[in-house]
N, C-alpha and C positions, 0 to 999 in steps of 0.2 A: 504494500500500500504506500502511496506517495504521501508526503507531508502536506497536509491541508493548509497549514498556516506558515507564514514567515514570522519568526520571532524577532522583534526589533529591540534595540537598546538605544540609550541616549545618543551614542556615537553613530548609529546606523539609521536613525529615524528619518532625517531629511532625505537621505538617499532612498530609503524604503518607500517613501510616499511621493517621490519626485516625478514619476511618470505613470500615466494611465489612471485607472480608477482603483483606489485602494481603500478598503474598509478597515479601520484600525479599532481593535477592541482594547480599550484601557481597562485592565483587570488587576486583581490581586489573588494570590493562591488561597488566602483565608476567606475570600468572599463567596458565600454560598450561591447567590444569584449568578455570579460570574461562572462558577463551575457548571451551573445548569444551562448557561448560554453556550458553552463550548460545543456540545453535540449539535445544537441548532445551527451554529456557524459552520460546522463541518458540512451539514446538508446544504446550506446556502452556497458555500464554496464550491461544492460539486455542481450545483445547478448553474452557477455563474462562471464556471471554468472557461478560461480563454477570453472572458469579457471583463472580469474584475477580479481582483485578488483580495485576500483577507490576511491581515497581519494582527499580531497581538503584542502588547507592550505592558510589562509588569510595572504598575505605578510605584511599587515599593523600591524597585531598582532604578526607576527613571523618574524620580520626583521632579526634576527640572523640566522635563518634557510635559509631564502631567500639569505642572503649574503654569507653564507657558500657554497651554491650551485650556486653562481654567477648568480642568476636570476636578469637580468637587464631590461627585458621587460616582460610584461604580456599580454595575458596568456602564461605561459610556462608549458608544460607538460613534466614531467620527469618520465621515467619508471625505476622502481627498481626491481631487481630480488634478493631475499634473502639479502636485505639490500644494494646491490651495484647498482649504476646507470649504466644502460645498453643502454640508449639512451634518446634523448629529442626532442621535437617539440616546436617551438616558434611561437606564433601567432595563429589566428583563423584557424582551420582546419575542414574539413568535416568528417562525420561519417566514410566513407570508408577508408580514409587516416589513421585516428586514429586506427580503428579496425585492419587494415593490419599491422600497426606499432607494436601494442601490440601482435598480433598473430605471428609475425615474431620472437618473443622472447619466445614463449611458448615451 
């Protein structure tokens, strides 16, 4: 099985979102809703394969990035298009909601 997500860090964040459509999951390992969102994002990633990518960034390890994007609660999903934020969803969402959110920016 191929890796569904790209895991970003502070040093790789800008490069990771610089081209194409990238949905970034700001999460933490201790966050229950974040863990519940992971399998949902795996499904979304499969459905959008080749059209958009999904990345994850651990806010505990990337506090500077989380702060710069004003992530105050998790999970937060921020959609980037060619390096620019084009939208965000906060909280646990279902597959259809996330998929429609991403597809509306394709």
